[in-house]
N, C-alpha and C positions, 0 to 999 in steps of 0.2 A: 503492499501500501505504500509506504514512503519511495519507493522508485516513482511507481505511478505518480504520486503526487511532485515530486522532483520534477518528470518529464514535463508534467502540466505545467509547471511553474515556467520551465524554460520555453516553453512553446509561447504560454502568453508574450514572456516577454520577445521573442521575439517576430510576431503577431504584433506587439506593439510597437517594435521598432522600426516592421513595416510598414505599418501605416503613419507612423510619424515620418520615416523617411520618404516617402512619396511625396511631402506637402515642398512645392517650392519654395527654392534656397533664400529668397529675397524674403516674401512675407511669414515663410517657415521661419528664418531667425530672430525674427519679432514675435510670435507667436512661442518659441522656447523660451524668452525672456519672462513672458509673461507666466508662463506653465515654472520657468523654477521659481520665479516668485512667489508663487503659490505654494509650492512644494516646502520652498521653505517656512513660510505662513505655516504649513501645517506639520512640518516636523520637529522646527521648534516653538516657534510665537509669531501673532498677527505683526509682533513692532520688528522681529526681523525681518520677516518677507516686504512689508513697507517700507521701511528704511531701504533696502539692496536695490529699489529701481527709483529712487528718488536723487537729486541735487538741490543746492538751495534756490533755482528757480522754477521748482515744483508748485503746483498747487492742488489742492483738496478741497473740493465742497463738502462741511460737515457739520451743518449744511451750506451755509457762506463760506467765499473762499478763504481762504488761509493758506499761507504758506508751509508749502507739506513738511519741511524739514525742522523748522520751526515747532511745526505743530508735534511732529512726534519726536522730535527731544525735549519736549513738553511734559514726555511719558502720560497722554491721554489716556481715560477709561478706554481704552478697547477690548473688546470679546477677548475670551482665552481661547478659544477656534472659529478663523475664520480662514476660509478653501473658497478659489475661485475658479471657474475653466474658460478660457475662452472661447466661443462660439461662432464667432465673426472679427475677421482681422483682415485690413488692408495697408499696404504699403504705398508710397508716393513714387514715381519716376527717379525722383532726385536721390532716393534713399536717404532722407532727413525727416519725414514726416510719417505716423502711419497709427493705427484706433485700433483696438480691441474692443470687444466688451463679451459679457456673457452673462451667466448663472455664478451666483455665491451664494454662500449656508455660510452661519455665525450663529455662537452659541457662548452663554457668560455660566460659568460652574450653578450650578443648581438650580438654572432657569430653562425654560423650552427654545427649539432651533428654531431660528427666524431665516427668512430666508429673500431672496432679492435679486438686481441684476446690475452690475456696473458697468464704467464706460471711462474708458485709457485714450484719453488724445497723449501720444508720443513724439517727441522729438531726439534729435542726435545731437551728444555734446560735442564737445570739441576735441574727445579722444575715439568718437564714433561707437560710443557707447548709446544706446536708446535707455532713455530714464521720461521718467512721466513729464509731461508739461499739465493736462486737466485730467483730474479723475474724479467722478461720482458717482453714487449709487442711489438705488432706491429699491424699497422693500415693498415683494409680495407673498402670498400667499403659498408659493413655493408647488404647487398643486398639479401644472402642470411640466410634462418632460419637456428640455431642454432642447430646440431647432439643431441639427445636425449643422456640424463646422462651415464654414460660406468664408470664402476668402477671395481676394483683389491682390493675383500676382499680378504686381507692374512690367508692362511691356517695355519695348527697347525703341518704342519712337522717341524722337529729338524731340527737344525745348528748349524755348530763349534763353538763354542765360544772363540774366540780366546784373549786373555788380550795381547801378544807382540804387540807393537807398528808397528816395522819388519815389522811382519807378514800383519796386516791389511794395512799398507804404501804397502806392493807387492801386495798388490788384490785390488788396487785402479789404482798399476800401470801395473795390466793385461788388463784393462779398457784403460787407457791411450794410451797404446801401440795399442787394436784392435781400440780407434780411429787413430791413427796416418794411421795405415795401411789402411785403409780405408781412411783415406786425401791422400794417396798415390797413390790409385788406380784412386781416382777423378782426379789427376793429369795426369793420361792416356786416361779417359772418364768416363765423370759424371754419364751418365746412366747406365755403366757398374757396378760404385760402389754404387749408388743405387739401380741396382737389387740385391746387395750382400747384401749390410747390413740394408736393409730395413725390420721392420717386415710385414707379410700383411697386416696386420692391422694399419698401423701408422699412428700415424695423423701431420701432415707437417700444418707448418703456414709460409709465404711468403706474403714478401708488396701487398698489395691492390690484394690479391689473397684470394678468400672465405675460411674455414676453407677446407684443403681435407683428406680426409681417403681414406687408403689403396695404398699398392705399385705401382700398375699400375698407379693409377691416378695421381699420383706423378709423374712419369716418363713421362707419356702424357701430363702433362702440361710443366716438364721442354722442352718436345720436340716441341710443340706447341710453347711457348717463348723464343726457341731455347737459354736455360739457361744452361752453363757452371759454375761450382763452381769448384775449389778450397778450400779446408780447411787446419786449424794449428790450433791444440787443445794446449791453455797450462793453463787450471785447470779442474779436477775431483775431483768427491768424491761418495762416495758407501756405499749404507746401512751397516748396521755391519752385517746384517746375510745375504747380500751378493746379493740376487737377482735380483737389481734393483743397479743402478747408472748414473750417466751425468758427460757429460762433457761439456766442453763450451771456443770456442776457435775464429779465427778472419776468416772471407773469403773471397777469390774476387769471386765477381759472375759478369759473362760475359751477361750480354742481348742483345738484338737486334741490338741497337745501341749504348750502353757504358760499359765501365768497373764500378760496384761500391764497396767499400770498407764495407763488412757486419760486424756483431757480429753473432755466432750461440751459443743456447743452445741445448743438444741432450740429451734426458733421455734414457739411456738400461737395458734391460731385458735378465738374463741368461735364455735360452730356454731348455729346457728338453733335446733336443741334447747336451746341454754343449756351445752353441754358442753364443755369446750376438748381440743382436736385437735390431735395434733402433724403437721405440713405438711411439717415439713423437718427431720434430726437429722444432726450429723453426729458422728462419732469418731474421735480423732486420739490418739495415742502422747503421753504426758508424760513 
Protein backbone atom coordinates (compact mmCIF):
# COMPACT_ATOMS: atom_id res chain seq x y z
CA UNK A 1 0.00 0.00 0.00
CA UNK A 2 2.85 2.36 0.85
CA UNK A 3 4.45 1.69 -2.56
CA UNK A 4 1.16 2.40 -4.33
CA UNK A 5 0.69 5.60 -2.34
CA UNK A 6 4.21 6.70 -3.19
CA UNK A 7 3.64 5.99 -6.87
CA UNK A 8 0.38 7.90 -6.81
CA UNK A 9 2.13 10.86 -5.20
CA UNK A 10 4.90 10.85 -7.81
CA UNK A 11 2.37 10.63 -10.65
CA UNK A 12 0.43 13.58 -9.25
CA UNK A 13 3.61 15.63 -9.00
CA UNK A 14 4.56 14.76 -12.55
CA UNK A 15 1.10 15.58 -13.85
CA UNK A 16 1.14 18.89 -12.00
CA UNK A 17 4.54 19.64 -13.43
CA UNK A 18 3.35 18.95 -16.96
CA UNK A 19 0.27 21.13 -16.52
CA UNK A 20 2.27 24.05 -15.11
CA UNK A 21 5.00 23.48 -17.69
CA UNK A 22 2.49 23.97 -20.50
CA UNK A 23 1.90 27.57 -19.48
CA UNK A 24 3.48 30.04 -21.92
CA UNK A 25 6.74 31.36 -20.54
CA UNK A 26 5.83 35.05 -20.24
CA UNK A 27 2.49 34.94 -18.47
CA UNK A 28 3.57 31.69 -16.83
CA UNK A 29 6.36 33.55 -15.06
CA UNK A 30 3.89 35.95 -13.46
CA UNK A 31 1.53 33.14 -12.47
CA UNK A 32 4.47 31.37 -10.83
CA UNK A 33 5.35 34.48 -8.80
CA UNK A 34 1.76 34.76 -7.59
CA UNK A 35 1.57 31.06 -6.76
CA UNK A 36 4.91 31.15 -4.94
CA UNK A 37 3.69 33.98 -2.72
CA UNK A 38 0.48 32.06 -2.03
CA UNK A 39 2.46 28.93 -1.16
CA UNK A 40 4.67 30.94 1.20
CA UNK A 41 1.57 32.35 2.87
CA UNK A 42 0.21 28.83 3.33
CA UNK A 43 3.50 27.25 4.41
CA UNK A 44 4.73 29.98 6.78
CA UNK A 45 2.17 32.72 7.38
CA UNK A 46 0.19 35.37 5.46
CA UNK A 47 2.62 38.13 6.45
CA UNK A 48 5.54 36.30 4.84
CA UNK A 49 3.58 35.62 1.67
CA UNK A 50 2.41 39.21 1.23
CA UNK A 51 5.77 40.80 2.09
CA UNK A 52 7.49 38.62 -0.52
CA UNK A 53 5.73 40.38 -3.40
CA UNK A 54 5.70 44.07 -2.40
CA UNK A 55 8.11 46.99 -2.31
CA UNK A 56 7.95 50.61 -1.17
CA UNK A 57 5.78 51.57 -4.16
CA UNK A 58 3.11 48.88 -3.69
CA UNK A 59 -0.42 49.71 -2.55
CA UNK A 60 -3.10 47.62 -0.84
CA UNK A 61 -6.78 48.48 -0.60
CA UNK A 62 -7.65 47.60 3.03
CA UNK A 63 -10.27 48.90 2.09
CA UNK A 64 -8.79 52.39 1.51
CA UNK A 65 -5.54 52.57 -0.42
CA UNK A 66 -2.41 52.41 1.79
CA UNK A 67 1.29 51.87 1.22
CA UNK A 68 1.58 48.08 1.35
CA UNK A 69 5.08 47.89 2.84
CA UNK A 70 4.30 50.36 5.63
CA UNK A 71 1.06 48.53 6.31
CA UNK A 72 2.75 45.14 6.60
CA UNK A 73 5.69 46.51 8.64
CA UNK A 74 3.16 47.72 11.22
CA UNK A 75 2.08 44.11 11.69
CA UNK A 76 -1.63 44.46 10.93
CA UNK A 77 -4.22 42.03 12.24
CA UNK A 78 -3.90 39.60 9.35
CA UNK A 79 -5.80 36.30 9.33
CA UNK A 80 -3.94 33.27 10.67
CA UNK A 81 -4.47 31.43 7.38
CA UNK A 82 -4.62 33.04 3.92
CA UNK A 83 -4.51 31.14 0.63
CA UNK A 84 -5.24 32.15 -2.94
CA UNK A 85 -4.93 30.74 -6.46
CA UNK A 86 -4.89 32.74 -9.71
CA UNK A 87 -7.46 31.73 -12.30
CA UNK A 88 -6.95 34.75 -14.56
CA UNK A 89 -3.68 36.32 -15.70
CA UNK A 90 -2.28 38.61 -18.36
CA UNK A 91 1.05 40.20 -19.22
CA UNK A 92 1.67 43.13 -21.55
CA UNK A 93 3.88 42.93 -24.65
CA UNK A 94 6.41 45.18 -22.94
CA UNK A 95 6.63 42.69 -20.05
CA UNK A 96 6.46 45.53 -17.52
CA UNK A 97 2.83 45.16 -16.48
CA UNK A 98 0.45 42.34 -15.61
CA UNK A 99 -2.67 41.27 -13.74
CA UNK A 100 -3.69 38.20 -11.76
CA UNK A 101 -6.97 37.47 -10.02
CA UNK A 102 -8.74 34.52 -8.49
CA UNK A 103 -10.38 33.01 -5.41
CA UNK A 104 -9.00 33.29 -1.89
CA UNK A 105 -9.75 31.78 1.51
CA UNK A 106 -8.85 33.08 4.94
CA UNK A 107 -9.48 32.20 8.56
CA UNK A 108 -8.66 33.38 12.05
CA UNK A 109 -8.12 30.85 14.82
CA UNK A 110 -11.44 29.87 16.33
CA UNK A 111 -13.49 31.57 13.59
CA UNK A 112 -15.22 30.21 10.50
CA UNK A 113 -13.44 30.08 7.15
CA UNK A 114 -14.23 33.00 4.87
CA UNK A 115 -14.00 33.36 1.13
CA UNK A 116 -13.47 36.01 -1.51
CA UNK A 117 -11.71 37.14 -4.65
CA UNK A 118 -8.53 39.15 -5.15
CA UNK A 119 -7.12 41.18 -8.00
CA UNK A 120 -3.48 42.25 -8.27
CA UNK A 121 -2.06 44.71 -10.77
CA UNK A 122 1.68 43.99 -11.13
CA UNK A 123 4.70 45.89 -12.44
CA UNK A 124 8.35 45.00 -12.86
CA UNK A 125 10.90 46.74 -10.65
CA UNK A 126 14.33 47.93 -11.81
CA UNK A 127 15.78 44.45 -11.21
CA UNK A 128 13.14 42.82 -13.40
CA UNK A 129 11.18 41.29 -10.52
CA UNK A 130 7.40 41.29 -10.46
CA UNK A 131 6.05 43.46 -7.63
CA UNK A 132 2.52 44.36 -6.60
CA UNK A 133 1.39 47.73 -7.86
CA UNK A 134 -2.18 47.53 -6.54
CA UNK A 135 -3.97 44.69 -4.74
CA UNK A 136 -7.62 44.56 -3.66
CA UNK A 137 -9.98 41.93 -2.25
CA UNK A 138 -13.72 41.39 -1.96
CA UNK A 139 -15.61 38.87 0.16
CA UNK A 140 -18.20 36.35 -1.05
CA UNK A 141 -19.85 33.14 0.17
CA UNK A 142 -17.43 30.76 -1.58
CA UNK A 143 -20.24 28.52 -2.78
CA UNK A 144 -19.31 28.46 -6.47
CA UNK A 145 -16.42 26.51 -7.94
CA UNK A 146 -13.80 28.82 -9.40
CA UNK A 147 -13.58 29.06 -13.18
CA UNK A 148 -10.66 27.40 -14.92
CA UNK A 149 -7.45 29.37 -15.44
CA UNK A 150 -7.62 31.83 -18.33
CA UNK A 151 -4.58 33.82 -19.43
CA UNK A 152 -3.37 36.26 -22.07
CA UNK A 153 0.12 35.48 -23.34
CA UNK A 154 1.54 38.58 -25.08
CA UNK A 155 2.18 38.28 -28.80
CA UNK A 156 5.32 39.46 -30.59
CA UNK A 157 3.77 42.47 -32.31
CA UNK A 158 5.89 45.58 -32.21
CA UNK A 159 4.77 48.65 -30.26
CA UNK A 160 5.78 52.29 -30.12
CA UNK A 161 8.62 52.81 -27.66
CA UNK A 162 7.94 56.30 -26.35
CA UNK A 163 10.68 58.09 -24.41
CA UNK A 164 8.90 61.33 -23.58
CA UNK A 165 7.19 61.43 -20.17
CA UNK A 166 4.79 63.98 -21.63
CA UNK A 167 3.70 61.49 -24.27
CA UNK A 168 3.47 58.64 -21.75
CA UNK A 169 1.31 60.78 -19.48
CA UNK A 170 -0.89 61.69 -22.43
CA UNK A 171 -1.46 57.99 -23.14
CA UNK A 172 -2.54 57.42 -19.55
CA UNK A 173 -4.82 60.44 -19.78
CA UNK A 174 -6.66 58.79 -22.69
CA UNK A 175 -7.56 55.87 -20.42
CA UNK A 176 -8.49 58.19 -17.55
CA UNK A 177 -10.82 60.19 -19.79
CA UNK A 178 -12.36 56.96 -21.08
CA UNK A 179 -13.16 56.02 -17.49
CA UNK A 180 -14.60 59.52 -16.96
CA UNK A 181 -16.86 59.02 -19.98
CA UNK A 182 -17.92 55.63 -18.62
CA UNK A 183 -18.68 57.29 -15.26
CA UNK A 184 -20.74 60.03 -16.88
CA UNK A 185 -22.90 57.50 -18.71
CA UNK A 186 -23.36 55.51 -15.48
CA UNK A 187 -24.81 58.62 -13.85
CA UNK A 188 -27.53 58.58 -16.49
CA UNK A 189 -28.11 54.81 -16.58
CA UNK A 190 -26.10 51.98 -15.03
CA UNK A 191 -27.07 49.29 -17.51
CA UNK A 192 -26.38 51.46 -20.55
CA UNK A 193 -22.92 52.32 -19.23
CA UNK A 194 -21.96 48.72 -18.59
CA UNK A 195 -23.45 47.57 -21.89
CA UNK A 196 -21.22 50.05 -23.70
CA UNK A 197 -17.92 49.63 -21.83
CA UNK A 198 -17.72 46.03 -20.62
CA UNK A 199 -16.01 43.43 -22.81
CA UNK A 200 -18.12 40.43 -23.80
CA UNK A 201 -16.04 38.12 -21.58
CA UNK A 202 -15.52 40.51 -18.66
CA UNK A 203 -14.83 39.12 -15.17
CA UNK A 204 -16.75 40.89 -12.44
CA UNK A 205 -16.27 40.81 -8.66
CA UNK A 206 -18.94 42.29 -6.38
CA UNK A 207 -19.43 41.79 -2.62
CA UNK A 208 -21.26 38.57 -1.72
CA UNK A 209 -21.65 37.60 -5.35
CA UNK A 210 -19.80 34.70 -6.99
CA UNK A 211 -17.32 35.44 -9.76
CA UNK A 212 -19.39 36.64 -12.72
CA UNK A 213 -18.08 36.04 -16.24
CA UNK A 214 -19.67 37.73 -19.25
CA UNK A 215 -21.26 41.14 -19.79
CA UNK A 216 -24.79 39.76 -20.12
CA UNK A 217 -24.45 37.96 -16.79
CA UNK A 218 -23.17 41.11 -15.08
CA UNK A 219 -26.06 43.20 -16.35
CA UNK A 220 -28.53 40.45 -15.40
CA UNK A 221 -27.17 40.54 -11.84
CA UNK A 222 -27.53 44.33 -11.69
CA UNK A 223 -31.13 44.03 -12.89
CA UNK A 224 -32.03 41.24 -10.47
CA UNK A 225 -30.45 42.97 -7.46
CA UNK A 226 -31.65 46.45 -8.57
CA UNK A 227 -28.13 47.86 -8.38
CA UNK A 228 -27.33 51.39 -9.53
CA UNK A 229 -23.70 52.55 -9.71
CA UNK A 230 -22.04 55.95 -10.01
CA UNK A 231 -18.23 56.05 -10.22
CA UNK A 232 -15.45 58.62 -10.17
CA UNK A 233 -11.87 57.71 -11.23
CA UNK A 234 -8.87 59.01 -9.32
CA UNK A 235 -5.92 56.90 -10.50
CA UNK A 236 -4.68 55.35 -13.73
CA UNK A 237 -1.79 53.22 -14.96
CA UNK A 238 -0.96 51.83 -18.38
CA UNK A 239 1.45 49.24 -19.71
CA UNK A 240 4.40 50.71 -21.60
CA UNK A 241 3.33 48.79 -24.72
CA UNK A 242 -0.09 50.40 -24.38
CA UNK A 243 -2.61 47.58 -24.82
CA UNK A 244 -3.61 47.18 -21.17
CA UNK A 245 -4.36 49.68 -18.41
CA UNK A 246 -6.11 50.02 -15.09
CA UNK A 247 -8.14 52.70 -13.36
CA UNK A 248 -9.28 52.94 -9.75
CA UNK A 249 -11.59 55.28 -7.94
CA UNK A 250 -14.65 55.68 -5.77
CA UNK A 251 -18.22 54.58 -6.34
CA UNK A 252 -21.66 55.20 -4.89
CA UNK A 253 -23.70 52.01 -5.13
CA UNK A 254 -27.47 52.00 -4.73
CA UNK A 255 -28.75 48.65 -3.49
CA UNK A 256 -32.34 47.56 -2.88
CA UNK A 257 -32.60 49.21 0.53
CA UNK A 258 -29.51 51.38 1.01
CA UNK A 259 -26.72 53.39 -0.60
CA UNK A 260 -23.14 52.23 0.07
CA UNK A 261 -19.76 53.87 -0.57
CA UNK A 262 -17.40 51.66 -2.59
CA UNK A 263 -13.97 51.67 -4.20
CA UNK A 264 -13.31 50.04 -7.55
CA UNK A 265 -10.49 48.70 -9.69
CA UNK A 266 -10.94 48.30 -13.45
CA UNK A 267 -8.64 46.55 -15.90
CA UNK A 268 -8.91 47.78 -19.49
CA UNK A 269 -7.84 46.30 -22.82
CA UNK A 270 -7.43 48.16 -26.10
CA UNK A 271 -9.36 46.04 -28.59
CA UNK A 272 -8.66 45.54 -32.29
CA UNK A 273 -11.16 48.29 -33.17
CA UNK A 274 -9.14 50.68 -30.95
CA UNK A 275 -11.90 50.86 -28.36
CA UNK A 276 -11.06 50.50 -24.68
CA UNK A 277 -13.13 47.83 -22.92
CA UNK A 278 -13.19 46.72 -19.29
CA UNK A 279 -12.07 43.08 -19.03
CA UNK A 280 -12.14 42.94 -15.23
CA UNK A 281 -13.81 45.02 -12.54
CA UNK A 282 -13.89 44.71 -8.75
CA UNK A 283 -16.20 46.67 -6.46
CA UNK A 284 -15.58 46.68 -2.71
CA UNK A 285 -16.85 48.71 0.23
CA UNK A 286 -14.70 51.55 1.61
